[in-house]
DSSP file (Angstrom, degrees, kcal/mol; ACC not computed):
  #  RESIDUE AA STRUCTURE BP1 BP2  ACC     N-H-->O    O-->H-N    N-H-->O    O-->H-N    TCO  KAPPA ALPHA  PHI   PSI    X-CA   Y-CA   Z-CA
    1    1 A M     >        0   0    0      0, 0.0     4,-2.2     0, 0.0     3,-0.3   0.000 360.0 360.0 360.0 -40.7  -12.8   27.6  -10.6
    2    2 A D  H  >  +     0   0    0      1,-0.2     4,-2.9     2,-0.2     5,-0.2   0.861 360.0  60.2 -59.5 -34.9  -10.4   30.5  -11.1
    3    3 A R  H  > S+     0   0    0      2,-0.2     4,-1.9     1,-0.2    -1,-0.2   0.915 108.1  43.0 -59.6 -44.1  -12.2   31.5  -14.2
    4    4 A Y  H  > S+     0   0    0     -3,-0.3     4,-2.2     2,-0.2    -2,-0.2   0.917 114.5  49.1 -70.5 -43.8  -15.5   32.0  -12.3
    5    5 A V  H  X S+     0   0    0     -4,-2.2     4,-2.6     1,-0.2    -2,-0.2   0.912 110.8  51.9 -61.8 -42.6  -13.8   33.8   -9.4
    6    6 A G  H  X S+     0   0    0     -4,-2.9     4,-2.6    -5,-0.2    -1,-0.2   0.907 108.7  49.8 -60.5 -42.9  -11.9   36.1  -11.8
    7    7 A E  H  X S+     0   0    0     -4,-1.9     4,-2.3    -5,-0.2    -1,-0.2   0.889 110.8  49.8 -64.4 -39.6  -15.2   37.0  -13.5
    8    8 A V  H  X S+     0   0    0     -4,-2.2     4,-2.8     2,-0.2     5,-0.2   0.936 112.2  48.2 -63.7 -45.7  -16.8   37.8  -10.2
    9    9 A C  H  X S+     0   0    0     -4,-2.6     4,-2.8     1,-0.2     5,-0.2   0.916 111.4  49.4 -61.8 -44.6  -13.9   40.0   -9.2
   10   10 A V  H  X S+     0   0    0     -4,-2.6     4,-1.8     1,-0.2     6,-0.3   0.925 113.6  46.6 -60.9 -44.9  -13.8   41.8  -12.5
   11   11 A A  H  X>S+     0   0    0     -4,-2.3     5,-2.0     2,-0.2     4,-0.7   0.936 114.7  45.6 -64.2 -46.6  -17.5   42.5  -12.3
   12   12 A V  H ><5S+     0   0    0     -4,-2.8     3,-0.8     1,-0.2    -2,-0.2   0.926 114.0  48.8 -63.6 -44.9  -17.4   43.7   -8.7
   13   13 A C  H 3<5S+     0   0    0     -4,-2.8    -1,-0.2     1,-0.2    -2,-0.2   0.814 115.5  43.8 -66.3 -30.4  -14.4   45.9   -9.3
   14   14 A S  H 3<5S-     0   0    0     -4,-1.8    -1,-0.2    -5,-0.2    -2,-0.2   0.466 111.3-117.7 -94.2  -1.4  -15.9   47.5  -12.4
   15   15 A G  T <<5S+     0   0    0     -3,-0.8    -3,-0.2    -4,-0.7     2,-0.2   0.661  71.4 132.1  75.3  15.3  -19.3   48.0  -10.8
   16   16 A A      < -     0   0    0     -5,-2.0    -1,-0.2    -6,-0.3     2,-0.2  -0.484  64.7 -92.4 -94.6 167.4  -20.9   45.7  -13.4
   17   17 A D        -     0   0    0     -2,-0.2    -1,-0.1    -3,-0.1     3,-0.1  -0.530  44.1-105.9 -74.5 144.8  -23.3   42.8  -12.9
   18   18 A V        -     0   0    0     -2,-0.2   -10,-0.1     1,-0.1    -1,-0.1  -0.568  48.8 -99.5 -68.0 131.9  -21.8   39.4  -12.5
   19   19 A P    >>  -     0   0    0      0, 0.0     4,-2.1     0, 0.0     3,-0.8  -0.193  23.9-125.8 -56.0 144.7  -22.4   37.5  -15.8
   20   20 A S  H 3> S+     0   0    0      1,-0.2     4,-2.6     2,-0.2     5,-0.2   0.839 109.1  59.8 -62.9 -33.7  -25.4   35.2  -15.7
   21   21 A W  H 3> S+     0   0    0      1,-0.2     4,-0.7     2,-0.2    -1,-0.2   0.815 108.0  46.8 -65.7 -28.0  -23.3   32.2  -16.9
   22   22 A V  H X> S+     0   0    0     -3,-0.8     4,-1.4     2,-0.2     3,-0.6   0.930 111.8  49.1 -75.3 -47.3  -21.1   32.7  -13.8
   23   23 A L  H 3< S+     0   0    0     -4,-2.1     3,-0.3     1,-0.2    -2,-0.2   0.879 109.7  52.2 -59.4 -39.0  -24.0   33.0  -11.4
   24   24 A S  H 3< S+     0   0    0     -4,-2.6    -1,-0.2     1,-0.2     4,-0.2   0.775 110.8  48.5 -70.6 -24.1  -25.6   29.9  -12.8
   25   25 A A  H XX S+     0   0    0     -4,-0.7     3,-1.0    -3,-0.6     4,-0.6   0.707  89.9  83.0 -86.7 -20.6  -22.4   27.9  -12.4
   26   26 A L  G >< S+     0   0    0     -4,-1.4     3,-1.3    -3,-0.3    -1,-0.2   0.854  83.0  57.4 -57.3 -42.0  -21.7   29.0   -8.8
   27   27 A P  G 34 S+     0   0    0      0, 0.0     4,-0.3     0, 0.0    -1,-0.2   0.826 109.6  46.4 -60.6 -28.5  -24.0   26.4   -7.0
   28   28 A A  G <> S+     0   0    0     -3,-1.0     4,-2.1    -4,-0.2     3,-0.3   0.542  88.0  91.4 -89.0  -7.0  -22.1   23.5   -8.6
   29   29 A L  H <X S+     0   0    0     -3,-1.3     4,-3.2    -4,-0.6     5,-0.3   0.879  78.8  56.5 -61.1 -41.5  -18.6   24.9   -7.9
   30   30 A P  H  > S+     0   0    0      0, 0.0     4,-2.3     0, 0.0    -1,-0.2   0.924 111.2  44.5 -57.5 -41.6  -18.1   23.1   -4.5
   31   31 A E  H  > S+     0   0    0     -4,-0.3     4,-2.3    -3,-0.3    -2,-0.2   0.907 114.3  49.4 -67.5 -40.7  -18.7   19.7   -6.2
   32   32 A T  H  X S+     0   0    0     -4,-2.1     4,-2.3     2,-0.2    -1,-0.2   0.907 111.4  49.5 -62.8 -42.3  -16.4   20.7   -9.1
   33   33 A M  H  X S+     0   0    0     -4,-3.2     4,-2.6     2,-0.2    -2,-0.2   0.896 109.4  51.6 -65.1 -41.0  -13.7   21.8   -6.7
   34   34 A D  H  X S+     0   0    0     -4,-2.3     4,-2.5    -5,-0.3    -2,-0.2   0.927 111.4  47.4 -60.6 -44.9  -13.9   18.6   -4.7
   35   35 A G  H  X S+     0   0    0     -4,-2.3     4,-2.3     2,-0.2    -2,-0.2   0.899 112.4  49.2 -63.5 -41.1  -13.6   16.5   -7.9
   36   36 A S  H  X S+     0   0    0     -4,-2.3     4,-2.3     2,-0.2    -1,-0.2   0.911 112.0  48.1 -64.7 -43.2  -10.6   18.6   -9.1
   37   37 A T  H  X S+     0   0    0     -4,-2.6     4,-2.4     2,-0.2    -2,-0.2   0.911 110.9  51.4 -63.2 -43.1   -8.9   18.3   -5.7
   38   38 A R  H  X S+     0   0    0     -4,-2.5     4,-2.3     1,-0.2    -2,-0.2   0.916 110.9  47.6 -61.3 -44.8   -9.5   14.5   -5.6
   39   39 A R  H  X S+     0   0    0     -4,-2.3     4,-2.3     2,-0.2    -1,-0.2   0.903 111.7  50.4 -64.4 -40.9   -8.0   14.1   -9.2
   40   40 A A  H  X S+     0   0    0     -4,-2.3     4,-2.5     1,-0.2    -2,-0.2   0.908 111.0  48.7 -64.2 -41.2   -5.0   16.2   -8.3
   41   41 A Q  H  X S+     0   0    0     -4,-2.4     4,-2.6     2,-0.2    -1,-0.2   0.898 111.4  49.5 -66.0 -40.1   -4.3   14.2   -5.1
   42   42 A Q  H  X S+     0   0    0     -4,-2.3     4,-2.2     2,-0.2    -2,-0.2   0.898 111.3  49.8 -64.6 -39.8   -4.6   10.9   -7.0
   43   43 A Y  H  X S+     0   0    0     -4,-2.3     4,-2.0     2,-0.2    -2,-0.2   0.942 112.8  45.9 -63.2 -48.6   -2.2   12.2   -9.7
   44   44 A E  H  X S+     0   0    0     -4,-2.5     4,-2.5     1,-0.2    -2,-0.2   0.910 112.4  50.6 -61.6 -43.4    0.3   13.3   -7.0
   45   45 A A  H  X S+     0   0    0     -4,-2.6     4,-2.7     1,-0.2    -1,-0.2   0.888 109.0  52.6 -63.2 -38.1    0.0   10.0   -5.1
   46   46 A G  H  X S+     0   0    0     -4,-2.2     4,-2.1     2,-0.2    -1,-0.2   0.892 109.5  48.6 -63.6 -40.3    0.6    8.1   -8.4
   47   47 A I  H  X S+     0   0    0     -4,-2.0     4,-2.3     2,-0.2    -2,-0.2   0.939 113.0  47.1 -64.8 -46.7    3.7   10.0   -9.1
   48   48 A I  H  X S+     0   0    0     -4,-2.5     4,-2.8     1,-0.2    -2,-0.2   0.921 112.1  50.3 -61.5 -44.4    5.1    9.5   -5.6
   49   49 A S  H  X S+     0   0    0     -4,-2.7     4,-2.3     1,-0.2    -1,-0.2   0.884 110.2  50.4 -62.4 -38.8    4.2    5.7   -5.7
   50   50 A T  H  X S+     0   0    0     -4,-2.1     4,-2.3     2,-0.2    -1,-0.2   0.924 112.2  46.6 -64.9 -44.3    6.0    5.4   -9.1
   51   51 A I  H  X S+     0   0    0     -4,-2.3     4,-2.6     2,-0.2     5,-0.2   0.919 111.5  51.4 -65.1 -43.5    9.1    7.1   -7.8
   52   52 A E  H  X S+     0   0    0     -4,-2.8     4,-2.1     1,-0.2    -2,-0.2   0.928 111.7  47.2 -59.2 -44.8    9.1    5.0   -4.6
   53   53 A A  H  X S+     0   0    0     -4,-2.3     4,-1.9     1,-0.2    57,-0.2   0.897 112.2  50.1 -64.0 -39.6    8.8    1.8   -6.6
   54   54 A A  H  < S+     0   0    0     -4,-2.3    -2,-0.2     1,-0.2    -1,-0.2   0.900 111.3  48.1 -65.6 -40.6   11.6    2.9   -9.0
   55   55 A V  H  < S+     0   0    0     -4,-2.6    -1,-0.2     1,-0.2    -2,-0.2   0.888 120.8  36.8 -65.3 -39.0   14.0    3.8   -6.1
   56   56 A L  H >< S+     0   0    0     -4,-2.1     3,-2.7    -5,-0.2    -2,-0.2   0.630  88.0  95.1 -92.4 -14.4   13.3    0.4   -4.3
   57   57 A E  G >< S+     0   0    0     -4,-1.9     3,-1.1     1,-0.3    -1,-0.2   0.859  87.4  46.9 -50.1 -45.8   13.0   -1.9   -7.3
   58   58 A P  G 3  S+     0   0    0      0, 0.0    -1,-0.3     0, 0.0    -2,-0.1   0.529 108.0  60.5 -74.9  -0.2   16.7   -3.1   -7.2
   59   59 A R  G X   +     0   0    0     -3,-2.7     3,-2.3     3,-0.1    46,-0.3   0.218  66.4 142.2-112.6  15.4   16.5   -3.6   -3.4
   60   60 A V  T <  S+     0   0    0     -3,-1.1    46,-0.2     1,-0.3     3,-0.1  -0.344  71.8  28.5 -57.4 134.1   13.7   -6.2   -3.2
   61   61 A G  T 3  S+     0   0    0     44,-2.7    -1,-0.3     1,-0.4    45,-0.1   0.137  94.8 119.9  98.5 -17.8   14.6   -8.7   -0.5
   62   62 A Q    <   -     0   0    0     -3,-2.3    43,-2.6    42,-0.1    -1,-0.4  -0.379  61.0-123.3 -79.2 159.5   16.5   -6.1    1.6
   63   63 A T  E     -A  104   0A   0     41,-0.2     2,-0.3    -3,-0.1    41,-0.2  -0.828  27.4-172.2-105.6 142.3   15.7   -5.1    5.1
   64   64 A F  E     -A  103   0A   0     39,-3.1    39,-2.8    -2,-0.4     2,-0.3  -0.942  26.8-114.9-132.6 150.6   15.0   -1.5    6.2
   65   65 A A  E     +A  102   0A   0     -2,-0.3    18,-1.9    19,-0.2    19,-0.5  -0.689  47.3 164.5 -81.0 139.3   14.4    0.3    9.4
   66   66 A A  E     -AB 101  82A   0     35,-2.6    35,-2.6    -2,-0.3     2,-0.4  -0.937  34.9-128.9-149.1 168.4   10.9    1.8    9.6
   67   67 A V  E     -AB 100  81A   0     14,-2.0    14,-2.7    -2,-0.3     2,-0.6  -0.988  28.6-121.7-122.9 135.8    8.3    3.3   12.0
   68   68 A V  E     + B   0  80A   0     31,-2.4    30,-2.4    -2,-0.4    12,-0.2  -0.668  35.3 169.7 -78.7 117.0    4.8    2.0   12.1
   69   69 A V  E     +     0   0A   0     10,-2.3     2,-0.3    -2,-0.6    11,-0.2   0.575  64.1  17.8-106.4 -13.0    2.5    4.9   11.3
   70   70 A E  E     - B   0  79A   0      9,-1.6     9,-2.5    26,-0.0     2,-0.4  -0.966  61.4-152.7-158.1 142.3   -0.8    3.1   10.9
   71   71 A V  E     - B   0  78A   0     -2,-0.3     2,-0.6     7,-0.2     7,-0.3  -0.971  17.7-134.1-119.9 130.6   -2.3   -0.3   11.8
   72   72 A D        -     0   0    0      5,-2.6     3,-0.5    -2,-0.4     5,-0.5  -0.728  15.0-164.0 -79.3 121.0   -5.0   -2.0    9.9
   73   73 A H  S    S+     0   0    0     -2,-0.6    -1,-0.1     1,-0.2     3,-0.0   0.694  84.5  53.7 -81.7 -18.1   -7.5   -3.3   12.5
   74   74 A D  S    S+     0   0    0      1,-0.0     2,-0.3     3,-0.0    -1,-0.2   0.489 119.3  19.5 -95.7  -2.7   -9.3   -5.7   10.2
   75   75 A E  S    S-     0   0    0     -3,-0.5     2,-1.0     2,-0.2    -3,-0.1  -0.960  91.6 -86.8-153.8 168.8   -6.1   -7.5    9.1
   76   76 A A  S    S+     0   0    0     -2,-0.3    17,-1.0    18,-0.1     2,-0.3  -0.724  93.2  47.1 -83.7 104.3   -2.5   -8.1   10.1
   77   77 A G  E     + C   0  92A   0     -2,-1.0    -5,-2.6    -5,-0.5     2,-0.3  -0.963  49.1 172.3 157.5-170.9   -0.6   -5.2    8.7
   78   78 A G  E     -BC  71  91A   0     13,-2.1    13,-2.8    -2,-0.3     2,-0.4  -0.965  43.8 -45.7 167.9-152.4   -0.6   -1.5    8.2
   79   79 A T  E     -BC  70  90A   0     -9,-2.5   -10,-2.3    -2,-0.3    -9,-1.6  -0.929  42.8-169.4-118.1 135.5    1.6    1.4    7.0
   80   80 A V  E     -BC  68  89A   0      9,-2.8     9,-2.2    -2,-0.4     2,-0.5  -0.904  14.3-145.6-121.3 152.3    5.2    1.9    7.7
   81   81 A Q  E     -BC  67  88A   0    -14,-2.7   -14,-2.0    -2,-0.3     7,-0.2  -0.971  20.2-139.8-114.8 116.1    7.5    4.9    7.1
   82   82 A L  E     -B   66   0A   0      5,-3.2   -16,-0.3    -2,-0.5     5,-0.2  -0.414   3.4-144.6 -69.7 150.3   11.1    4.0    6.2
   83   83 A T  S    S+     0   0    0    -18,-1.9     3,-0.2     1,-0.3    -1,-0.1   0.803  84.8  45.4 -83.7 -30.9   13.8    6.1    7.7
   84   84 A D  S    S+     0   0    0    -19,-0.5    -1,-0.3     1,-0.4   -19,-0.2  -0.805 117.2  23.3-160.7 117.2   16.0    5.9    4.6
   85   85 A P  S    S-     0   0    0      0, 0.0     2,-1.5     0, 0.0    -1,-0.4   0.584  99.0-116.7 -75.1 164.9   14.9    6.2    1.8
   86   86 A A        +     0   0    0     -3,-0.2     2,-0.4    -2,-0.2    -3,-0.1  -0.535  60.5 145.4 -74.6  91.5   11.8    8.3    2.8
   87   87 A V        -     0   0    0     -2,-1.5    -5,-3.2    -5,-0.2     2,-0.5  -0.989  36.1-158.7-132.6 137.6    9.1    5.8    1.6
   88   88 A T  E     +C   81   0A   0     -2,-0.4     2,-0.3    -7,-0.2    -7,-0.2  -0.974  32.3 144.8-114.5 129.8    5.7    5.1    3.1
   89   89 A A  E     -C   80   0A   0     -9,-2.2    -9,-2.8    -2,-0.5     2,-0.2  -0.968  49.5 -78.9-157.7 169.4    4.1    1.8    2.2
   90   90 A H  E     -Cd  79 116A   0     25,-0.8    27,-2.0    -2,-0.3     2,-0.4  -0.480  41.4-167.9 -74.6 144.3    1.9   -1.1    3.2
   91   91 A C  E     -Cd  78 117A   0    -13,-2.8   -13,-2.1    25,-0.2     2,-0.4  -0.999  13.4-139.6-136.9 137.5    3.5   -3.8    5.4
   92   92 A V  E     +Cd  77 118A   0     25,-2.2    27,-2.6    -2,-0.4   -15,-0.3  -0.782  58.9  64.3 -96.1 139.2    2.2   -7.2    6.4
   93   93 A G  S    S-     0   0    0    -17,-1.0     2,-1.1    -2,-0.4    -2,-0.1  -0.648  95.6 -54.7 135.8 169.6    2.6   -8.5   10.0
   94   94 A K        -     0   0    0     -2,-0.2   -18,-0.1   -18,-0.2    -2,-0.1  -0.689  64.7-164.2 -80.7 102.4    1.6   -7.7   13.5
   95   95 A L        -     0   0    0     -2,-1.1     2,-0.8   -18,-0.2   -18,-0.1  -0.756  18.1-140.1-100.6 131.8    2.7   -4.1   13.7
   96   96 A P    >   -     0   0    0      0, 0.0     3,-2.2     0, 0.0   -28,-0.4  -0.795  32.7-119.4 -89.9 109.6    3.1   -2.1   16.9
   97   97 A L  T 3  S+     0   0    0     -2,-0.8   -28,-0.2     1,-0.3     3,-0.1  -0.170  92.3   7.7 -51.9 129.7    1.8    1.4   16.3
   98   98 A G  T 3  S+     0   0    0    -30,-2.4    -1,-0.3     1,-0.3     2,-0.2   0.386 102.8 121.0  81.9  -3.0    4.4    4.1   16.7
   99   99 A E    <   -     0   0    0     -3,-2.2   -31,-2.4     1,-0.0     2,-0.4  -0.583  67.2-112.8 -95.9 155.4    7.3    1.6   17.2
  100  100 A R  E     +A   67   0A   0    -33,-0.2     2,-0.3    -2,-0.2   -33,-0.2  -0.708  44.7 170.4 -82.0 134.3   10.5    1.2   15.2
  101  101 A V  E     -A   66   0A   0    -35,-2.6   -35,-2.6    -2,-0.4     2,-0.5  -0.923  35.2-118.0-139.0 162.9   10.6   -2.1   13.3
  102  102 A D  E     -A   65   0A   0     -2,-0.3    18,-2.7   -37,-0.2     2,-0.3  -0.914  34.9-171.8-102.2 133.8   12.7   -3.8   10.7
  103  103 A V  E     -AE  64 119A   0    -39,-2.8   -39,-3.1    -2,-0.5     2,-0.5  -0.938  17.1-137.4-128.2 148.8   10.8   -4.6    7.5
  104  104 A R  E     -AE  63 118A   0     14,-3.2    14,-1.9    -2,-0.3     2,-0.5  -0.900  23.0-123.2-107.7 131.7   11.7   -6.6    4.4
  105  105 A L  E     + E   0 117A   0    -43,-2.6   -44,-2.7    -2,-0.5    12,-0.3  -0.611  35.8 167.5 -74.0 120.3   10.9   -5.3    0.9
  106  106 A T  E     +     0   0A   0     10,-2.4     2,-0.3    -2,-0.5    11,-0.2   0.625  62.8  22.7-108.3 -19.9    8.8   -7.9   -0.9
  107  107 A L  E     + E   0 116A   0      9,-1.6     9,-2.3     2,-0.0    -1,-0.3  -0.978  44.2 167.7-152.6 134.6    7.5   -6.0   -3.9
  108  108 A A  E     + E   0 115A   0     -2,-0.3     2,-0.7     7,-0.2     7,-0.2  -0.727  18.4 172.6-143.9  91.3    8.5   -2.9   -5.8
  109  109 A D  E  >> - E   0 114A   0      5,-2.6     5,-2.1    -2,-0.2     4,-0.8  -0.891  15.7-172.1-110.3 108.6    6.5   -2.8   -9.1
  110  110 A I  T  45S+     0   0    0     -2,-0.7     3,-0.4   -57,-0.2    -1,-0.2   0.914  86.1  51.5 -65.8 -44.0    6.9    0.4  -11.1
  111  111 A V  T  45S+     0   0    0      1,-0.2    -1,-0.2     2,-0.1   -61,-0.1   0.910 118.3  36.9 -62.3 -43.6    4.2   -0.4  -13.6
  112  112 A K  T  45S-     0   0    0      2,-0.1    -1,-0.2   -63,-0.1    -2,-0.2   0.543 105.1-130.9 -84.9  -7.1    1.6   -1.1  -10.8
  113  113 A R  T  <5 +     0   0    0     -4,-0.8     2,-0.4    -3,-0.4    -3,-0.2   0.918  59.0 141.8  57.1  46.5    3.1    1.8   -8.7
  114  114 A Q  E   < - E   0 109A   0     -5,-2.1    -5,-2.6   -64,-0.1     2,-0.4  -0.955  33.6-179.1-126.4 140.0    3.2   -0.6   -5.7
  115  115 A V  E     - E   0 108A   0     -2,-0.4   -25,-0.8    -7,-0.2     2,-0.4  -0.999  12.9-178.9-131.6 131.8    5.6   -1.1   -2.9
  116  116 A R  E     -dE  90 107A   0     -9,-2.3   -10,-2.4    -2,-0.4    -9,-1.6  -0.982   5.0-174.2-135.9 146.5    5.0   -3.8   -0.2
  117  117 A F  E     -dE  91 105A   0    -27,-2.0   -25,-2.2    -2,-0.4     2,-0.3  -0.851  10.7-150.5-129.0 165.3    6.9   -4.9    2.9
  118  118 A E  E     -dE  92 104A   0    -14,-1.9   -14,-3.2    -2,-0.3   -25,-0.2  -0.975  38.5 -93.4-132.7 151.1    6.7   -7.6    5.5
  119  119 A L  E       E   0 103A   0    -27,-2.6   -16,-0.3    -2,-0.3   -25,-0.1  -0.443 360.0 360.0 -62.1 129.9    7.7   -7.5    9.1
  120  120 A A              0   0    0    -18,-2.7   -17,-0.2    -2,-0.2    -1,-0.2   0.450 360.0 360.0 -82.9 360.0   11.3   -8.9    9.2
């Protein structure tokens, strides 16, 4: 995307016409930008998930203090945010939204980039 914006800026600043290859690409840029943003977010989330699993792997079975930040309405569970270490992950159990709970680590898989908890 920067390549196209740069070409437009160079053309405008120099008083030249914007190249036709740039003009023909402009209508598709929003879709290209959305795809690029989506891939970057997936990459970042994968890195974070891998680090969280690596940090927690030796602590499977331990209990942690957490806050419920999201509740799944179609199943018993949701998302919790640990207070220490700073990890956000899925938790199974009847979770009270916004409340502090104790959760037990049931899975920390580095290869699958997954961390799971259950209500303690």
